[in-house]
VEXVOLUM-653306 format. One line per 2 residues: their letters; for each residue y negated, z, x negated of N, C-alpha, C. Coordinates in Angstrom, 2 decimals, always signed. Each point is the difference from the previous one (the first is absolute). Layout:
<nodes>
a) Y:Z:X:Y:Z:X:Y:Z:X | ... .
</nodes>
This chain:
<nodes>
mr) -117.57:+100.73:-96.50:+1.07:+0.38:+0.52:-0.16:+1.65:+0.54 | +0.85:+0.22:+1.05:+0.03:+1.22:+0.36:+0.74:+0.95:-0.59 .
pw) -0.28:+1.29:-0.45:+1.01:+0.80:-0.80:+1.03:+0.46:+0.96 | +1.15:+0.19:-0.37:+1.11:+0.56:+0.68:-0.54:+1.28:+0.94 .
lw) +0.65:+0.27:+1.10:-0.40:+1.01:+0.80:+1.31:+1.00:+0.07 | -0.07:+0.92:-0.70:+1.17:+1.07:+0.08:-0.08:+0.75:+1.23 .
rr) +1.24:+0.36:+0.69:+0.09:+0.93:+0.87:+0.98:+0.90:-0.11 | -0.24:+1.23:+0.32:+0.92:+1.15:-0.26:+1.11:-0.20:+1.14 .
vr) +1.28:+0.08:-0.56:+1.22:-0.15:+0.83:+0.53:+1.37:+0.13 | +0.30:+0.54:+1.15:+0.31:+1.40:+0.17:+1.60:-0.13:-0.20 .
ap) +0.65:+0.83:-0.80:+1.31:+0.11:-0.19:+0.85:+0.39:+1.21 | +0.95:-0.44:+0.38:+0.81:+0.35:+1.24:+0.27:+1.61:-0.20 .
yi) +0.05:+0.72:+1.11:+0.30:+1.39:-0.26:+1.53:+0.22:+0.00 | +0.31:+0.90:-1.03:+1.44:+0.27:-0.24:+0.05:+1.44:+0.06 .
pr) +0.94:+0.57:+1.00:+0.18:+1.51:-0.05:+0.29:+0.48:-1.06 | -0.29:+1.10:-0.48:+0.37:+0.67:-1.20:+1.54:+0.96:+0.44 .
vk) +0.82:-0.45:-0.94:+1.42:+0.58:+0.38:+0.10:+1.26:-0.79 | +0.36:+1.09:+0.48:+0.13:+1.26:-0.73:+1.14:-0.18:-0.77 .
qr) +0.22:+0.68:-1.18:+1.31:-0.07:-0.93:+0.83:+0.98:+0.64 | +1.33:-0.50:+0.25:+0.94:+0.68:+0.43:+0.46:+1.36:-1.06 .
lr) +0.39:+1.05:+0.73:+0.41:+1.05:-1.10:+1.42:-0.24:-0.35 | +0.24:+0.10:-1.22:+1.22:-0.30:-0.67:+0.98:+1.10:+0.17 .
vg) +0.87:+0.19:+0.65:+0.83:+1.31:+0.25:+1.48:-0.54:-0.58 | +0.49:+1.18:-0.53:+1.42:-0.09:-0.52:+0.68:+1.07:+0.62 .
av) +1.43:-0.15:+0.15:+0.90:+1.07:+0.62:+1.36:-0.26:-0.51 | +0.87:+1.05:-0.10:+1.27:+0.00:-0.34:+0.84:-0.81:+1.18 .
py) +1.12:-0.77:-0.24:+0.77:-0.40:+1.04:+1.11:+0.77:+0.58 | -0.25:+1.32:-0.03:+1.18:+0.97:+0.46:-0.36:+0.41:+1.34 .
lv) +1.00:+0.42:+0.69:+0.03:+0.45:+1.31:-0.84:+1.31:+0.07 | +0.08:+0.79:-1.02:-1.04:+1.13:-0.06:-1.32:-0.15:+0.16 .
ar) -0.57:-1.11:-0.19:-1.33:-0.41:-0.07:-0.51:-0.41:+1.43 | +0.92:-0.57:+0.85:-0.35:-0.62:+1.25:-0.89:+0.70:+0.85 .
pi) +0.34:+1.47:+0.05:-0.79:+0.80:+1.08:-1.48:+0.01:-0.58 | -0.45:-0.38:-1.20:-1.45:+0.16:-0.24:-0.51:-1.43:-0.26 .
ny) +0.77:-1.01:-0.17:-0.54:-1.23:-0.36:+0.19:-1.06:+1.12 | +0.48:+0.44:+1.16:+0.54:-0.78:+1.22:-0.98:-0.87:+0.45 .
gl) -0.01:-1.47:-0.08:-0.79:-0.73:+0.62:-1.25:-0.43:-1.16 | -0.18:+0.43:-1.09:-0.98:-0.23:-0.95:-0.10:-1.44:-0.21 .
ed) +1.29:-0.60:-0.33:+0.22:-1.40:-0.35:-0.62:-0.74:+1.09 | -0.13:+0.45:+1.22:-0.57:-1.07:+1.08:-1.55:+0.28:+0.15 .
ed) -0.55:+0.69:-0.75:-1.53:+0.35:+0.13:-0.66:-1.39:-0.66 | -1.03:-0.39:+0.82:-0.62:-1.03:-0.54:-0.91:+0.07:-1.36 .
tv) -0.43:+1.21:-0.08:-0.89:+0.25:-1.18:+0.80:+0.56:-1.25 | +1.43:+0.10:+0.06:+0.87:+0.32:-0.92:+0.77:-1.09:-0.70 .
ey) -0.02:+0.07:-1.40:+1.04:-0.90:-0.75:+1.05:+0.92:-0.50 | +1.10:-0.18:+0.62:+1.17:+1.02:-0.08:+1.10:-0.46:-0.86 .
vr) +0.45:+0.84:-1.10:+1.00:-0.13:-0.93:+1.27:+0.95:+0.22 | +1.10:-0.23:-0.05:+0.99:+0.77:-0.13:+0.66:-0.03:-1.47 .
dv) +0.35:+1.22:-0.62:+0.63:-0.07:-1.33:+0.45:+1.53:-0.21 | +0.86:+0.09:-0.95:+0.60:+1.35:-0.44:-1.35:+0.74:-0.70 .
pa) +0.19:+1.34:-0.06:-1.10:+0.79:-0.39:-0.79:-0.34:-1.42 | +1.12:-0.34:-1.03:-0.45:-0.26:-1.35:-0.93:-1.30:+0.03 .
rl) +0.56:-0.99:+0.57:-0.80:-1.10:+0.07:-1.39:-0.11:+0.80 | -0.03:+0.80:+0.97:-1.21:+0.27:+0.60:-1.04:+0.82:-0.62 .
ie) +0.43:+0.82:-0.99:-0.79:+0.58:-0.88:-0.61:-0.98:-1.06 | +0.79:-0.72:-0.44:-0.47:-1.19:-0.94:-1.10:-0.73:+0.70 .
rl) +0.15:-0.50:+1.26:-1.03:-0.61:+0.79:-1.37:+0.76:+0.06 | +0.25:+1.23:+0.32:-1.16:+0.88:+0.11:-0.70:+0.14:-1.03 .
rs) +0.57:+0.22:-1.22:-0.68:+0.27:-1.32:-0.61:-1.36:-0.47 | +0.46:-1.16:+0.20:-0.49:-1.28:-0.33:-1.08:-0.53:+0.93 .
ga) -0.26:+0.81:+1.27:-1.20:-0.42:+0.83:+0.61:-0.95:+1.17 | +1.18:-0.39:+0.00:+0.78:-1.01:+0.83:-0.15:+0.71:+1.55 .
ld) +0.20:+1.50:+0.10:-0.20:+0.52:+1.27:-0.94:+0.94:-0.10 | -0.56:+0.26:+1.29:-1.12:+1.01:+0.13:+0.77:+1.37:+0.37 .
va) +0.82:-0.04:+0.96:+0.72:+1.29:+0.33:+1.43:-0.26:+0.13 | +0.79:+0.89:-0.47:+1.38:+0.04:-0.11:+0.86:+1.24:+0.44 .
lv) +1.06:-0.08:+0.70:+0.78:+1.25:+0.16:+0.94:+0.09:-1.21 | -0.24:+0.94:-0.73:+0.75:-0.10:-1.37:+0.28:+1.49:-0.37 .
ss) +0.85:+0.17:-0.97:+0.51:+1.24:-0.64:-1.30:+0.93:-0.24 | +0.21:+1.15:+0.57:-1.09:+0.95:-0.13:-0.53:+0.38:-1.26 .
ie) +1.02:-0.23:-1.17:-0.48:+0.52:-1.21:-1.06:-0.91:-0.64 | +0.00:-1.31:+0.57:-0.85:-0.97:-0.43:-1.58:+0.51:+0.15 .
lf) -0.25:+0.93:+0.85:-1.20:+0.66:+0.17:-0.66:+0.77:-1.21 | +1.10:+0.39:-0.90:-0.39:+0.71:-1.11:+0.36:-0.58:-1.27 .
rv) -0.01:-1.32:+0.12:+0.13:-0.77:-1.20:-0.82:-1.03:-0.34 | -1.00:-0.24:+0.83:-1.29:-0.71:-0.14:-1.13:+0.66:+0.56 .
pg) -1.06:+0.08:-0.99:-1.24:+0.65:+0.83:-0.69:-1.01:+1.04 | -0.70:+0.66:+0.80:-0.85:-0.64:+1.06:+0.66:-0.41:+1.44 .
ys) +1.42:+0.42:-0.04:+0.48:-0.17:+1.23:-0.49:+0.69:+1.21 | +0.12:-0.40:+1.35:-0.07:+0.91:+1.07:+1.10:-0.17:+0.96 .
yl) +0.22:+0.65:+0.87:+1.21:-0.08:+0.98:-0.47:+0.37:+1.32 | +0.94:-0.45:+0.83:-0.25:+0.20:+1.59:+0.62:+1.47:+0.33 .
ag) -0.76:+0.81:+0.38:+0.32:+1.35:+0.24:+0.53:+0.09:+1.68 | +1.19:-0.69:+0.15:+0.22:-0.18:+1.30:+1.76:-0.22:+0.05 .
pv) +0.13:-1.33:+0.25:+1.53:-0.42:+0.08:+0.66:-0.01:-1.53 | +0.93:+0.44:-0.13:+0.67:+0.04:-1.40:+1.70:-0.06:+0.22 .
va) +0.76:-0.21:-0.96:+1.43:+0.10:+0.07:+0.38:+1.25:-0.82 | +0.35:+0.99:+0.64:+0.44:+1.25:-0.34:+1.36:+0.56:+0.53 .
gq) +0.44:+1.16:-0.58:+1.10:+0.61:+0.58:-0.11:+1.41:-0.16 | +0.50:+0.84:+0.96:+0.08:+1.50:-0.01:+1.15:+0.68:-0.53 .
gy) +0.82:-0.89:-0.51:+1.40:+0.32:-0.55:+0.73:-1.06:-0.50 | +1.29:-0.04:+0.48:+0.80:-1.06:-0.09:-0.56:-1.30:+0.31 .
va) +0.14:-1.18:-0.71:-0.51:-1.42:+0.49:+1.27:-0.82:-0.47 | +0.72:-0.64:+1.05:+1.14:-0.77:-0.45:-0.22:-1.13:-0.88 .
sv) -1.24:-0.66:-0.11:-0.42:-1.29:-0.57:-0.28:+0.22:-1.42 | -0.12:+1.20:-0.61:-0.04:+0.42:-1.49:+1.04:+0.71:-0.32 .
ql) +0.71:-0.47:-0.87:+1.35:+0.80:-0.25:+0.44:-0.15:-1.50 | +0.37:+0.80:-0.52:+0.47:+0.22:-1.40:+1.74:+0.03:+0.33 .
fl) +0.55:-1.17:-0.04:+1.54:+0.11:+0.27:+0.64:+0.38:-1.28 | +1.05:+0.72:+0.13:+0.65:+0.69:-0.99:+1.41:-0.65:-0.43 .
rr) +0.19:+0.09:-1.19:+1.26:-0.30:-0.81:+0.52:+1.18:-0.42 | -0.81:+0.91:-0.50:+0.30:+1.27:-0.42:-0.85:+1.16:+0.69 .
pv) +0.23:+1.28:-0.01:-0.78:+0.73:+0.52:-1.39:+0.23:-0.70 | -1.07:+0.58:+0.47:-1.21:+0.31:-0.51:+0.35:+1.17:-0.97 .
gq) -0.48:-0.17:-1.00:+0.43:+1.10:-1.13:+0.83:-0.72:-1.09 | +0.66:-1.14:+0.50:+0.82:-0.70:-0.95:-0.25:-1.45:-0.12 .
lg) -1.05:-0.40:+0.46:-0.52:-1.55:+0.10:-0.04:-0.68:-1.13 | -0.75:+0.57:-1.04:+0.00:-0.65:-1.20:-1.16:-1.12:+0.27 .
sv) +0.34:-1.23:+0.33:-1.03:-0.92:+0.19:-0.03:-0.41:+1.62 | -1.18:-0.43:+0.37:-0.32:-0.45:+1.27:-0.60:-1.25:+0.10 .
ll) +0.37:-0.93:+0.67:-0.66:-1.43:+0.02:-0.93:-0.04:+1.28 | -0.95:-0.55:-0.22:-1.15:+0.02:+1.18:-0.41:-1.31:+0.53 .
dp) -0.12:-0.10:+1.42:-0.31:-1.06:+0.56:-1.40:-0.41:-0.35 | -0.32:-1.14:-0.35:-1.42:-0.41:-0.70:-0.85:-0.31:+1.08 .
ss) +0.18:+0.18:+1.13:-0.99:-0.43:+1.06:-1.02:+0.96:+0.20 | +0.38:+1.41:+0.05:-1.00:+0.99:+0.05:-0.39:+0.93:-1.15 .
ra) -1.12:+0.41:+0.10:-0.54:+0.78:-0.94:-0.14:+1.44:+0.29 | -0.27:+0.17:+1.44:-0.17:+1.57:+0.45:+1.57:+0.51:-0.04 .
aq) +0.88:-0.70:+0.38:+1.36:+0.63:+0.05:+0.58:+0.24:-1.40 | -0.47:-0.73:-0.97:+0.42:+0.18:-1.25:-0.63:+1.36:-0.63 .
al) -1.21:+0.11:+0.23:-0.68:+1.45:-0.43:+0.38:+0.95:+0.79 | +0.27:-0.01:+1.22:+0.68:+0.94:+0.99:+1.29:+0.45:-0.68 .
la) +0.75:-0.93:-0.42:+1.31:+0.35:-0.57:-0.25:+0.74:-1.29 | -0.84:-0.43:-0.82:+0.10:+0.68:-1.27:-0.58:+1.30:+0.18 .
it) -0.85:+0.49:+0.81:-0.61:+1.24:+0.50:+1.30:+0.89:+0.56 | +0.67:-0.62:+1.02:+0.87:+0.91:+0.49:+1.36:+0.14:-0.89 .
la) +0.30:-0.86:-0.88:+1.00:+0.17:-0.95:-0.27:+0.99:-1.03 | -1.38:-0.04:-0.62:-0.24:+0.81:-1.18:+0.44:+1.40:+0.16 .
pr) -0.05:+0.87:+1.00:+0.44:+1.29:-0.03:+1.59:+0.00:+0.11 | +0.64:-1.01:+0.48:+1.47:-0.02:+0.50:+0.84:-0.78:-1.34 .
ep) -0.54:-0.82:-0.53:+0.58:-0.67:-1.14:-1.05:-0.64:-0.83 | -0.68:+0.84:-0.90:-1.12:-0.21:-0.73:+0.39:-1.14:-1.23 .
ra) +1.23:-0.32:-0.22:+0.36:-0.83:-1.18:+0.53:-1.33:+0.66 | -0.16:-0.20:+1.18:+0.29:-1.28:+0.76:-0.74:-0.92:-0.45 .
vl) +0.48:-1.13:-0.46:-0.65:-1.21:-0.36:-0.27:-1.06:+1.12 | -1.30:-0.20:+0.39:-0.32:-1.08:+0.95:-0.16:-1.30:-0.45 .
qq) +0.83:-0.99:+0.51:-0.20:-1.45:-0.62:-0.39:-0.96:+1.05 | -1.04:-0.85:-0.19:-0.16:-1.00:+1.07:+0.67:-1.37:-0.44 .
ve) +0.44:-0.56:+1.20:+0.84:-1.29:-0.12:-0.94:-1.20:+0.15 | +0.17:-1.15:-0.27:-0.63:-1.09:+0.36:+0.06:-0.34:+1.52 .
as) -0.99:-0.62:+0.46:+0.05:-0.30:+1.54:+1.05:-0.88:+0.52 | +0.52:-0.65:-0.92:+1.19:-0.99:+0.14:+1.48:+0.66:+0.20 .
vd) +0.08:+1.18:-0.58:+1.02:+0.68:-0.32:+0.26:+1.10:+1.35 | +1.37:+0.12:+0.53:+0.23:+0.79:+1.10:+0.39:+1.28:-0.72 .
vr) -0.86:+1.15:+0.41:+0.03:+1.01:-0.55:+1.40:+0.70:-0.03 | +0.53:+0.02:+1.22:+1.44:+0.65:+0.10:+0.96:-0.69:-0.89 .
qa) +0.05:-1.35:-0.13:+1.02:-0.56:-0.77:-0.50:+0.20:-1.45 | -1.12:+0.28:-0.55:-0.48:+0.27:-1.31:+0.50:+1.39:-0.39 .
aq) -0.10:+1.14:+0.99:+0.40:+1.06:-0.19:+1.44:+0.17:-0.31 | +0.63:-0.71:+0.85:+1.60:+0.00:-0.42:+0.46:-0.81:-1.24 .
ar) -0.72:-0.99:-0.40:+0.23:-0.70:-1.08:-0.46:+0.97:-1.34 | -1.18:+0.76:+0.19:-0.37:+0.65:-1.22:+0.49:+1.59:-0.01 .
da) +0.78:+0.39:+1.03:+0.57:+1.10:+0.13:-1.13:+1.07:+0.15 | -1.02:-0.29:+0.73:-1.09:+0.98:+0.32:+0.53:+0.92:+1.05 .
gg) -0.76:+1.20:-0.14:+0.48:+1.02:+1.17:-0.60:-0.22:+1.32 | -0.96:-0.95:+0.39:-0.42:-0.31:+1.30:-1.00:-1.17:-0.25 .
wl) -0.33:-0.25:+1.37:-0.97:-1.20:+0.05:-0.91:+0.30:+1.09 | -1.42:-0.32:-0.13:-1.01:+0.56:+0.94:-0.35:-1.36:+0.86 .
ri) +0.25:+0.05:+1.17:-0.19:-1.12:+1.02:-1.25:+0.36:+0.96 | -0.74:-0.95:+0.40:-1.01:+0.13:+0.93:+0.01:-0.97:+1.06 .
gd) -0.50:+0.34:+1.21:-0.45:-0.90:+1.00:+1.34:-0.54:+0.86 | +0.06:-1.20:+0.67:+0.85:-0.06:+1.03:+1.48:-0.09:-0.67 .
ra) -0.08:-0.47:-1.16:+1.60:+0.16:-0.84:+0.34:+1.29:-0.15 | -0.63:+0.80:-0.28:+0.22:+1.30:-0.25:+0.37:+0.77:+1.48 .
lv) -0.63:-0.30:+1.01:+0.36:+0.32:+1.29:+1.26:-0.34:+0.62 | +0.28:-1.25:-0.33:+1.37:-0.57:+0.41:+0.94:+0.54:-0.71 .
ea) -0.19:+0.14:-1.39:+0.95:+0.72:-0.80:+0.46:+1.38:+0.30 | -0.98:+0.80:+0.34:-0.07:+1.30:+0.48:+0.86:+0.29:+1.24 .
ls) -0.29:-0.99:+1.01:+0.41:-0.07:+1.28:+1.40:-0.51:+0.40 | +0.36:-0.80:-1.03:+1.45:-0.73:+0.09:+1.05:+0.82:-0.04 .
dg) +1.27:-0.48:+0.41:+1.03:+0.81:-0.27:+0.42:-0.21:-1.35 | +0.53:+1.30:-0.62:+0.46:-0.03:-1.34:-1.31:+0.05:-1.01 .
ap) -1.11:+0.53:+0.39:-1.10:+0.17:-0.84:+0.25:+0.98:-1.03 | -0.48:-0.21:-1.09:+0.22:+0.83:-1.14:-0.78:+1.37:+0.07 .
pa) +0.43:+1.16:-0.60:-0.85:+1.02:-0.04:-1.36:-0.19:-0.38 | -1.00:+0.76:+0.23:-1.27:-0.28:-0.31:-0.85:+1.33:-0.15 .
fn) -1.02:-0.09:-0.85:-1.03:+0.94:-0.18:-1.24:-0.63:+0.48 | -0.65:+0.94:+0.92:-1.25:-0.71:+0.83:-1.10:+0.71:-0.57 .
ps) -0.85:-0.85:-0.92:-1.24:+0.58:-0.50:-1.05:+0.73:+0.73 | -0.24:-0.56:+1.13:-1.03:+0.32:+1.13:+0.42:+1.26:+0.56 .
ea) +1.30:+0.21:+0.07:+0.53:+1.41:+0.63:-0.15:+1.09:-1.19 | +0.24:-0.44:-1.25:-0.19:+0.99:-1.05:-1.45:+0.19:-0.18 .
wr) -0.82:-0.88:+0.35:-1.49:+0.41:-0.37:-0.56:+0.89:+1.13 | +0.63:-0.14:+1.25:-0.31:+1.01:+0.95:+0.47:+1.31:-0.23 .
kd) +1.12:+0.10:-0.61:+0.51:+1.42:-0.21:-0.82:+0.64:-1.39 | -0.33:-0.90:-0.87:-0.69:+0.49:-1.14:-1.54:+0.24:+0.40 .
tg) -0.66:-0.60:+0.76:-1.45:+0.20:+0.14:-0.46:+0.47:+1.44 | +0.98:-0.07:+1.01:-0.31:+0.13:+1.35:-1.00:-0.91:+0.79 .
lp) -0.15:-1.21:-0.98:-0.95:-0.90:+0.67:+0.66:-1.35:+0.43 | -0.55:-0.85:+0.83:+0.50:-1.25:+0.24:-0.27:-0.87:-1.17 .
fv) +0.91:-1.13:-0.20:-0.25:-1.01:-1.08:-0.44:-1.15:+0.53 | -1.23:-0.52:-0.49:-0.74:-1.25:+0.24:+0.68:-1.19:-0.75 .
fa) +0.63:-0.74:+0.44:+0.66:-1.25:-0.80:-1.01:-1.01:-0.07 | -0.71:-0.42:+0.98:-1.02:-1.09:-0.13:-1.28:+0.24:+0.97 .
tw) -0.84:-0.56:-0.71:-1.53:+0.08:+0.92:-0.70:-1.21:-0.06 | -0.85:-0.25:+0.90:-0.86:-1.26:+0.01:-1.05:+0.26:-1.11 .
vv) +0.23:-0.55:-1.10:-0.79:+0.24:-1.17:-1.11:-1.23:-0.12 | -1.26:+0.32:-0.02:-1.14:-1.01:-0.06:-0.47:-0.11:-1.56 .
rp) +0.02:-1.33:-0.30:-0.52:-0.50:-1.33:-1.42:+0.37:-0.34 | -0.10:+0.51:-1.27:-1.41:+0.39:-0.36:-1.27:-1.16:+0.37 .
gv) -1.00:+0.42:+0.46:-0.98:-0.99:+0.43:+0.07:-0.69:+1.47 | +1.17:+0.29:+0.57:+0.06:-0.68:+1.34:-0.54:+1.16:+1.15 .
ql) -0.91:-0.51:+0.64:-0.64:+0.75:+1.08:+0.57:-0.36:+1.48 | +0.78:+1.10:+0.46:+0.39:-0.44:+1.39:-1.10:+0.35:+0.91 .
tr) +0.01:-0.74:+1.11:-0.95:+0.10:+1.07:+0.75:+0.73:+1.29 | -0.82:+0.32:+0.85:+0.78:+0.59:+1.26:+0.90:-0.93:+0.69 .
eh) -0.27:-1.24:-0.08:+1.07:-1.02:+0.61:+1.20:+0.05:-0.87 | -0.28:+0.07:-1.34:+1.31:+0.00:-0.81:+1.00:+1.32:+0.41 .
le) -0.88:+1.04:-0.08:+1.03:+1.20:+0.46:+0.70:-0.07:+1.37 | -0.85:-0.61:+0.83:+0.60:-0.10:+1.36:+1.30:-0.86:+0.01 .
lf) +0.17:-0.85:-0.88:+1.16:-0.76:-0.03:+1.22:+0.78:-0.59 | -0.18:+1.02:-0.74:+1.08:+0.93:-0.38:+0.29:+0.96:+1.16 .
rr) -0.98:+0.49:+0.64:+0.19:+0.82:+1.22:+0.95:-0.85:+0.96 | -0.54:-1.30:+0.22:+0.90:-0.69:+1.13:+1.30:-0.15:-0.48 .
aq) +0.25:-0.10:-1.43:+1.36:-0.23:-0.33:+0.84:+1.30:+0.06 | -0.55:+1.00:-0.14:+0.70:+1.35:+0.03:+0.43:+0.28:+1.56 .
tr) -1.17:-0.27:+1.08:+0.33:+0.19:+1.27:+1.19:-0.98:+0.61 | -0.12:-1.23:-0.60:+1.14:-0.77:+0.51:+1.34:+0.49:-0.59 .
ga) +0.02:+0.29:-1.18:+1.21:+0.35:-0.65:+0.68:+1.25:+0.68 | -0.91:+1.10:+0.31:+0.46:+1.02:+0.78:+0.73:-0.22:+1.33 .
ae) -0.65:-0.93:+0.45:+0.79:-0.38:+1.50:+1.24:-0.85:-0.18 | +0.32:-0.40:-1.30:+1.11:-0.84:-0.15:+1.09:+0.73:-0.64 .
le) -0.05:+1.25:-0.44:+1.00:+0.62:-0.89:+1.23:-0.18:+0.49 | +0.45:+0.33:+1.20:+1.23:-0.15:+0.56:+0.75:-1.32:-0.24 .
rl) -0.90:-0.83:+0.62:+0.46:-1.61:-0.28:+0.33:-0.45:-1.43 | -0.88:+0.44:-0.83:+0.33:-0.33:-1.28:+1.22:+0.60:-0.58 .
ad) +0.28:+1.28:+0.35:+1.28:+0.63:-0.34:+1.05:-0.73:+0.63 | -0.14:-0.29:+1.15:+1.26:-0.64:+0.91:+0.16:-1.41:-0.84 .
ea) -1.18:-0.83:-0.16:+0.36:-1.20:-0.90:+0.67:+0.01:-1.21 | -0.34:+1.30:-0.91:+0.65:+0.12:-1.33:+1.36:+0.26:+0.10 .
aq) +0.38:+0.82:+1.07:+1.42:+0.40:+0.14:+0.98:-1.19:+0.19 | -0.72:-0.91:+0.87:+0.71:-1.18:+0.55:+0.16:-0.84:-1.33 .
aw) -1.05:-0.34:-0.52:-0.09:-0.99:-1.22:+0.88:+0.46:-0.99 | +0.15:+1.23:-0.30:+0.62:+0.54:-1.24:+1.56:+0.60:+0.51 .
al) +0.11:-0.20:+1.22:+1.43:+0.86:+0.43:+0.14:+1.39:-0.48 | -1.25:+0.59:+0.20:-0.01:+1.40:-0.28:-0.05:+0.87:+1.45 .
pl) +0.41:+1.25:-0.15:-0.08:+0.90:+1.09:-1.22:+0.32:+0.57 | -0.21:-0.34:+1.13:-1.35:-0.13:+0.68:-0.77:+1.51:+0.08 .
aa) +1.04:+1.04:+0.08:-0.78:+1.35:-0.11:-0.44:+0.15:-1.41 | +0.60:-0.37:-1.04:-0.34:+0.09:-1.23:-1.41:-0.68:-0.37 .
cr) -0.04:-1.15:+0.49:-1.35:-0.73:-0.11:-1.10:+0.61:+0.77 | +0.16:+0.38:+1.22:-0.90:+0.73:+0.54:-0.46:+1.28:-0.58 .
ky) +0.79:+0.59:-0.49:-0.33:+1.38:-0.76:-0.81:-0.33:-1.32 | +0.37:-1.08:-0.56:-0.70:-0.42:-1.34:-1.41:-0.35:+0.52 .
ll) -0.16:-0.87:+0.85:-1.34:-0.55:+0.19:-1.09:+1.06:+0.94 | +0.83:+0.97:+0.78:-0.88:+0.72:+0.87:-0.09:+1.55:-0.21 .
ee) +1.05:+0.36:-1.14:-0.14:+1.47:-0.43:-0.13:+0.13:-1.72 | +0.69:-0.82:-0.72:-0.11:-0.11:-1.37:-1.28:-0.45:-0.43 .
cw) -0.53:-1.05:+0.47:-1.19:-0.39:-0.51:-1.11:+0.53:+0.69 | -1.26:-0.03:-0.70:-0.98:+0.78:+0.65:-1.27:-0.80:-0.42 .
ya) -0.76:-0.55:+0.99:-1.12:-0.73:-0.12:-1.34:+0.60:+0.03 | -0.05:+1.25:+0.44:-1.39:+0.71:+0.34:+0.07:+1.35:-0.37 .
pg) +0.10:+0.26:-1.56:-0.17:+1.51:-0.58:-1.04:+0.59:+0.47 | -1.22:-0.51:+0.18:-1.22:+0.69:+0.30:-0.44:+0.71:-0.99 .
aq) -0.16:+1.39:+0.09:-0.73:+0.96:-1.04:+0.93:+0.17:-1.21 | +1.29:-0.36:+0.11:+0.84:+0.07:-1.09:-0.06:-1.19:-1.01 .
le) -0.51:-1.12:+0.48:-0.02:-1.27:-0.79:-0.56:+0.37:-1.49 | -1.29:+0.72:-0.09:-0.79:+0.01:-1.23:+1.00:+0.93:-0.87 .
pa) +0.14:+1.30:+0.42:+0.85:+0.97:-0.87:+1.28:-0.76:-0.33 | +0.77:-0.68:+0.69:+1.22:-0.70:-0.49:-0.38:-0.91:-1.02 .
ll) -0.99:-0.74:+0.26:-0.30:-1.11:-1.23:-0.43:+0.69:-1.19 | -0.80:+1.02:-0.01:-0.47:+0.49:-1.16:+1.35:+0.81:-0.70 .
af) +0.65:+0.70:+0.82:+1.28:+0.57:-0.59:+0.92:-1.16:-0.91 | -0.05:-1.17:+0.69:+0.83:-0.93:-0.72:-0.73:-0.45:-1.31 .
rd) -1.28:-0.17:+0.13:-0.69:-0.37:-1.10:+0.27:+1.07:-1.23 | -0.24:+1.16:+0.37:+0.05:+1.20:-1.06:+1.48:+0.04:-0.66 .
ra) +0.98:-0.23:+0.86:+1.53:+0.06:-0.48:+0.23:-1.24:-0.94 | -0.69:-1.11:+0.57:+0.34:-1.25:-0.74:-0.60:+0.00:-1.40 .
aa) -1.47:+0.41:+0.24:-0.70:+0.06:-1.25:+0.72:+0.92:-1.22 | +0.46:+1.13:+0.46:+0.80:+0.79:-0.99:+1.13:-0.44:-0.75 .
lg) +0.32:-1.21:+0.57:+1.21:-0.76:-0.55:-0.55:-1.28:-0.65 | -1.40:-0.10:-0.03:-0.68:-1.14:-0.66:+0.41:-1.27:+0.85 .
lc) +0.11:+0.02:+1.33:+0.08:-1.15:+0.88:-1.22:-0.46:+0.57 | -1.09:+0.71:-0.03:-1.18:-0.36:+0.69:-1.19:+0.71:-0.84 .
dg) -1.31:-0.21:+0.44:-1.14:+0.63:-0.36:-0.39:+1.16:+1.04 | +0.39:+1.12:-0.57:-0.49:+1.12:+0.77:-1.35:+0.33:+0.36 .
al) -1.07:-0.62:-0.63:-1.24:+0.09:+0.16:-0.56:-0.87:+1.13 | +0.69:-0.84:+0.55:-0.42:-0.93:+1.09:-0.02:+0.53:+1.31 .
sp) -1.11:-0.10:+0.73:-0.03:+0.62:+1.54:-0.53:-1.27:+0.87 | +0.88:-0.77:+0.40:-0.57:-1.18:+0.85:-0.63:+0.36:+1.17 .
ta) -0.83:-0.71:+0.55:-0.81:+0.38:+1.22:+0.76:-0.40:+1.26 | +0.04:+0.91:+0.77:+0.74:-0.13:+1.45:-0.99:-0.66:+1.03 .
ia) +0.59:-0.88:+0.73:-0.98:-0.82:+0.82:+0.54:+0.32:+1.51 | -0.60:+0.76:+0.86:+0.28:+0.53:+1.11:+0.23:-0.99:+1.06 .
l) +0.99:-0.04:+1.00:+0.26:-1.06:+0.82:-0.52:+0.58:+1.43 .
</nodes>
């Protein structure tokens, strides 16, 4: 009997598929000028969520890069960040507000929007010299912070994002303390609310960085249209929406980015809100 004759079978060629970059960003109008079109990029797996939950995903490894509260840079070692497009303000920013039931100095307690970490830290920093005994209390995500403030007789409530913008620009808006404006007065620096934070161990290629450059370029070209759409969708004054997106929000602080971030780190660390020894690596775009 003849032995079996084995022949080598060549496996069919299967092209290697690159793993998509897992990117998360906040679902607010303020972020659109720097994340515009990222959700349509073939090489990106895109997620929208509030900053606090994006931070959870970044820490767990479920995301590679996320546009999250800048305070996160100084709470976990090993982060890096894109030294380019950020969400910042040079003074008053309508989408981060401490709405008041009593004047600053008589607040007593303040309830915090649970969605943001940077705004909470910023409020603690700016209230410290103005009302050092104010008690800041976070509410659960399912609780409306304004209703809770009324029910608990709190002196005010911190609101962020689109809901804060609508509340601030609508008729009959309550009085407010603007922490970004206070930060500017106290430090002379812009305040950086959010940066593109890169998870430890993630190496970004030139192609990855180009994704964020393209998003910023697209967003810059759409600023007026985005403001117009927001005014129409939320029945707000067009001039106010344009002022918010084109003047109040600042997306390219340039050389002021690092000093602003480090000043935030140092003041937050003095209150025990982050690790003052951390210096994350900046990735130039």
